[in-house]
C-alpha angles and dihedrals in degrees: 000000000000098000112169113205091188090061118083108241118241113253112239089227111081096011092118092030095059092041087057095047091053092044099042130215133094115168110238124167097347115154115250093234126149115272116267121244116273089238088071090065091117138272120259111295091001125107120228118252116280093255095050107127109231096180142005130208107193100305097340118101132204113209127212091244093055094043093046095048092053098038093051091044091057093043091052091048090052089051092049103040103029096033091238110186117205117189112225091244090056099046095102090049090052092049091050090050093054092041091055091048089050091052092048090051091048091054093048095047095044093052096043096044089050089053091047090054091049089051092047092236113175134179121238130205087253089056090051094050091048091047093050091049092051091045090052091051092050094048094046092076088056093049090246133128130213088255089057089049096052099035102038101037128120090263131052114278095254091054092046088056090051090050088052091051093047090049091056090051093050094048090048088053091052092047093051096042100043112353099071092055096056114110130187120210126206089235090062092052092045090051092054091046090052090051091050092048090051090050092049091049089055089053091051091050089050090054092049089053090047092051090051090055090050091051088050091055110277113150111258095209093050092048090049092052091047103042113013117110095198104113091195096059108016097095090044093059092261096307111147093176132233117339137187128217109292096023092110115071092215110078091205092053091046091052093048092048089065100035113035118091116267113262096018124118122244120226115261104289128199125215134162087274097053141263122342140190107198133196128184110216100179141359130202118202122229118268122213120232119263133192090272105028133052124237115278118207125222113273136191130203108223137189126188144174115223131196109184120230125217106253119233113225114161095202093050090048090052091048091050093050090050091047091053092047092046092051091051092046092049091051091050092048092049091049088054089055090050092051092054095044134077107236121178129176113197096177095053107021093183095052113128123211121206 
């Protein structure tokens, strides 16, 4: 299992909801008419009529009008928010891409919402509050609020709220059908921890080899620019500037900054961030206060090379393992719904759903 404790696990709430928003189409208010003949699929450079049925899930149709409205809404949002650039000669390819994603989302939502109705799944006020809190956390990293989400989405606000509500229903279905049966064993967590420890040991050995090269004459600044994972100092050849006592979170590094000889290399040091090789390039002694000048503390100018370690957090590892298992179980459950359903795509006859 490739569990990654440094990766934030996906919350079960909104997993299906966000997949649908990215993909596009939820059938709302489409007439339950018979599917149109495939010959009506449109002449070259001419769209089908609005009521042309592009796909059917059992007895539920998706019309061209509904698919197109959603597909183009998501494409335009991608252009606006993610600065997607579509060359004019690739516009039709881009439209086809978003149309297919809309159809896939329509199939997923139709099947899962039908199952939710059969299972009498309903959403409570508690579910809504929890969902809104998780939505707010997710949007925070994008500098967005829930108001932005509902009012500036690719669909009108009232439909965005319906998408939100349907997403809660679908995720509750997945949780009840497959989520509650997922178990995590200590052996699984211990295995991941052992893999992380082995990875971190490889990083430490790499740093020991790098220090040996530095001792043999390799240029510190060049090695920092090439290998260091400290974004603050990497491009400066490892220079983190002047520091005072207590500026470094590692007590050992802070002590060495004000005690080791200028120009010498530290041993490989380990902090919460990872593995360091440190070098003091200058040191300024403390200056006592005078009648006209304030006291100036001792400072040291420090450079370092950092290789980050993978943190070990047992709870995050457990959450990641569960997230991976949950994702696999949801996929298997959805595939079982597909196998028992009649799904037809008239617009793209070779389209595969999985």
